N, C-alpha and C positions, 0 to 999 in steps of 0.2 A: 650406395646410390650416387656417388660423385661422379657423374659423367657429363662431359662437356658437349655442347652443340648437339643435343639430342632433339630430334624432330619427331613429329607425331607419327605413330605407327612403328617406331623402333622396337619397342617392347611388344611381344607377342606370346600367345599361348602355344606351347609345343606339345604335341600328342605323342606319347611314347607307347609303341606296341611292346606288350610283354609276352613272355613264353606262355603258351596256353590260351592266348587270344585276349587277354586283359589289356587295359589301356590305363596309362597314368597321364597326368597333366601337370606341367610346370610352366614357369615364365622365363623366357630367354631374350637375349639381346641380339641384335643383327649378326654379330659374329658367332652366334649359336652358343655363347656362353651363358650358363644358368644364372639367374639372379638368385643369390644366396638367401636373401631375406625371404623372398617369396617361396623358394623351394623348402626352406626350413618349416614354413608354416603349412604348406600343402602336403608335405610328405606323410604326416600321420593319417591323412584321409584317403590314402591310397587304396584302391579297391571299392571305393564307394562313390556314388553319384555326386556327393558334396564336393569331391575334389574338382571335378569338371566345372561345377557351378561357381565355386569360389575362385577358381583360376581365372575364369572370364570376368568375373566382378572385380577381382584384384588387379587385373592388368589395366582395366579401365581407370581405376584409382591411381595407380602408379604413373600412368601417362599424365594425368592431371597434376600429380605431385611434382613431376619433372618440369611441367609448364610453369608452375608456381614457384619453382626454385626452392623447394622444401625437401626435407630428409627426415628419417626417423628421429634424429637428434633434435631437429627444430620445429617439427610440426606440433600444433597445439590443438586442444579440444575445439577452439573457435574455427580452426581450419577445417577440421573434420566436419563440423556442422555446416560450414560454407560449402564443402564438397557435396554433402547430402542434399543441400539446397540446389546446387548446380545439376544434380542428376534427377531431381524431381520432387524433394521434400518441400521446396518453395519457402525457404526461411527468408526473412526480410533482411538481407545483407549482401554486399557485393559478392558475386560469384567468381570474379577473376577471368583470366584469359580463356577463350574458347579452345577446347581440345578435342572435342567429339565431332566427327565429320557428319554434316547433315546428309540425309534426312533422319539420323538417329533419334528416336523419340525419348522423352523423359521416362525414367523407370516408373513402373506401376507400384501398387501397394506391396505386392509379394516380392518384387525385385528390391525395393527399398529395405524391407526386412532382412533379405538376404545379404545386401550390401552392409548393413549395420552390423550383423553377426560377423561377416567377413572381416570388416575393419577392426572391430574390437578384438577379435582373436589374433589378427595379424600384428596389431601394435603391442598387444600384451606379450606375444612371443618374441617380437623383434627387440622391444625395449629391454625385456628381461635378459635375453640372451647377450645383448651388448652392454647392458649395465648402464642405459642412458635414459633421459627424459622421464625421470621419476614423477614429475608433475602430471604428465599424460597418463602414466600407469595408474596413478592414484585416482585420476578422474574417471578412468574407465573401469576401475574395479569396484563399482558401486553395488550395493545390495538393495533389496526391498523386502517388506514383509510378506510371508507366504499367503496366498489366497486359499480359499476353500478347495478349489481345484488342485492346487499344488499338494495339499494335504492328502486328498483322496487318491492322488496318483502315487504317493509314497507309501511303502510298506509300513514305515514307522513315521508317518507324517506327523503324529502328535509332537514329536520331539524337534521338528524343524522351527527354527526361529528366524531364519532369513533365507532369501533366495537371490542368485545373481540377477542383475539387471543390466540393461544396455542403454546408456544415455543417448546413443545415436539413433535408436530406433524410433521411427515416427509412431505416434499413437495409432493403434489399429481402429479402423472404423467399426461401428456396430456390425455383428455378423448379419448377413443378409439372410433373412429366415424363408425367403421364397426363391430357392435356386432355380435357374432356368431349365424348364422342362422342354420336351419336344412339342412342336405345334400340334394342335388337334389334328388327328388322323394322319400324322407324319409317317408312321410305320407302313400303312397301307399305300400311301402315295409314293413312298420311296421304293417299295417293292415293285412298283409298276415301271420304274425307270431304270432298274438295274440292267447292266449290259452283259454281265458275265456270271457264271456259276460261283466264281470266287467271291464277287461282290454281293451276290445274294446270300452267301454263307456268312460273310462278314456282318451284313445287316442283321441276319437272324441271330447270330452269336451275341452281337452287342444288345440285341432287343431282349434276349432271354437271360442274360447274366449281367453282372456289373463289371465286366472286364474293362481294364484300361487299354488304350491303344498300344503301349509298349508291351504289356503283357500278351495281348493278342498276337502282335507281329512277331514276338519272340518264342511262340509255341513251336515245339518240335513234335514230330508224329509220335514219339515215345511218350510224350506227356498226356496223350489222350487215352483215357480208359473209358470207351464208349459202350462197353458191355456190362451187364450185371455181374456182380461179385468179382471185381477185378483182383488180380493177384496181389495188389498192394495192400488190401485189407483195410483201407482207410475210409471207404465209402462203398456202400452196397450198390447204390444206383450208378448209372453211367456219369462220368465226371472228367475234369481236366485238372492237371497239376501245373500251375503257373509257377515257374522256377526262374529266379534271378540268375542270368548268365551274362558275363561281360564279353564272352567271345563270340556272340552271334555275328555272322558276317554283315547283316544289315544293321548292326549296332542298336537293335531293339532290346530293351532290357526292362524287366518287371520293376515296378516301384518299390514293392515290399520285398524283403530279403529273408524270409524264414528259411531255415536249413532244408536241404534236400539231398538225396543220394540216390545212386543207381546200384542195385544189388541183383545179380543173376539176370540182368536184363530189364528189371522192373524198377520203375521210378517211385519213390516215396517222398513225402514231404512237400514243401512249397505251399503255395496258396491253392486250395481246393475249391472248385466251382462245379455245381451240379449242371448236367447237360440235359436239355429237353428233348423229346422225340423230334421236334422240328429241326433243332441243331443237328441232330444225328442224320436225318434225311438230307439237309443241305450239304452236309460233310461228304456223304457218299456220292451225291450228284457231282460235286466238285472233284473228288478224288478220281471218279471213273471217267472223267472227261478231260478237263483242262490240265489237272495235276498229272494224270497219266501220260498226257501228250507232251508236256513241256519240262516237267521237273528234272533237275540235273543231278540228283542224288545226294544233295546236301542235308536232307532229313528234316527241314523246317516245313511248316505247314503252308504258309502263304507265299506265293510266288508271283513274279512278274510275268505278264501274259504277252507283252509286246516290246519292241525295241531290241537293241543289241544284246541286252542282258536278260532276254526272255528265259524263263525257267530258274532265274536266281531268286534268292529271297526278296520279299517285297517289304518295304519299310513302313514304320508306323506313321510318318509324315505322308506317304503315299495313301495310306488308308484314310487319313484325315482329308486329304485333297479329294479323294473319290467321293466321300460323303458331302463335302461342300459343293462339288459340282452336281451331284445327284439332287441335292436340295434345290438348286437353281433350276434344274430341268423339271422338277416337280412343281415349281412355283411356290415353294414353301417360304414364309417370311424368315428373315434373319439367316445366320449361318448355323448349319447342322454340325454339331461336334459329337465326338465319342462321349464326352462327359455328359451331354444332355441325356443319353440312353442311361447312363449310370444314375443319375438323379431320378430319371422316370421310374426305373424299376424299384428304387427304394421307396418312392412315394406311393407306387402301386401296391407294393407288399404291405406298407403301413395301412393303406386303405382296406385290403382284403383281410388283414388280421386285426382290425379294430385298434389300430395303433400300437401293436406289439413291437417295440423298439428292439427287443432282443432278437426276434426273427429277422428284422430288417437288417440289423447289425451283421448277423451270420450270412444272409443272402449277399450283402454287398461287401463282405470282408471289410467293414468299417473298423476304425480303431476302437471305438466305444459306443455303448448304447446312449450314453449321455450326449455325444456329439450328434447322433441321429435324432434325438429329441430336440436338441437345440435348433438344428437346421431345418428338420422335416416335420416336427411335431406341432404344426400349426392347424387350427380348425378349418374345415371346408366351409367357406361363407355361404355356400349354397346347399349344404346338407340339411335334411329334415330335422336333425337333432339340433343344429345350430339355429335354425328358424324357430323350432319350438321353444328353445331356451329364451330367445329374444322375446317371443310372444308372451311367455310367462312373466318376464320382467316388465314388459309393457302393460301387462294386465289384460292382454287380448285372448287369453285362452279360457275365459269364462264364457 
């Protein structure tokens, strides 16, 4: 990293297009030479979403490091804590010279966790490969006692005696037990302000499933098995296969990456979501009108309906923007996001199943029933059961 007269913005993330439509990310200098330390750390993440996330987090840190006149050989744990403070952890010590161009905001809680993981992995890799800065390596390679959750997640958890820890990671705030739901009556109000059959379908599909925007925008027509007893044999009712693809032209990609394949023209695997009759109805309305008129043969489900790229795939960001604008037209409070639909259906399923977290887990394709319990398993403060329990404790039920 011994470069002289480096100015802000010299380092940048380079996107590399791979055969088959995949993308890789690395860090390069103005003369297009690859930064060896960054590339060595990022290369094992190739083919995953983590590589892109870590690349942008790492380039921000390397720009700061240059401003501070530091290198892998000289940087200390105090310097790394100072950097975490500069990007948002708010530790009480001098931050150093400014290097981020306003109006970039401080990192939020999730971004700080990502930055901490990125920095720990980067310096452990760089220091080990160069055989330098043993003091920093020792400070980063700390461990902690396993928690009950760690043991539950391990097949042989009872033999675990320690877990890796990250001294750079800020303490997580307590999990918010009341995730943001849709405003009361939002689905009806939004339905009244939708301008196209495509937007109506997006609203219906988000309302009746727990689809994430990347998974929805990444759907191909072949992923849709909207008739009973589909040839895949994985679900008797109408359903969707959400498959992680790096080669989508709109760059939409599913968050979860279970294996999938196509055999004899039939897709199997991926995440499976059940499809409601209303979803199927909105699909056929869209396909027989706007899709039939504008689609350009790429095989993806959602398309742009206006502008010079009409007929080309529609992006996840465009779907988010559509919902945000629709919420304003409907006069709804706050920002309407796809995540709110995902929270809402999980909460609604828990209500109608008397709190069955296993059903809610399956409906939402959540990682675990425990997580569903922690986030959504709160009592309804206005339910008859809750009121009756309080009245009994208060002695008012006699």
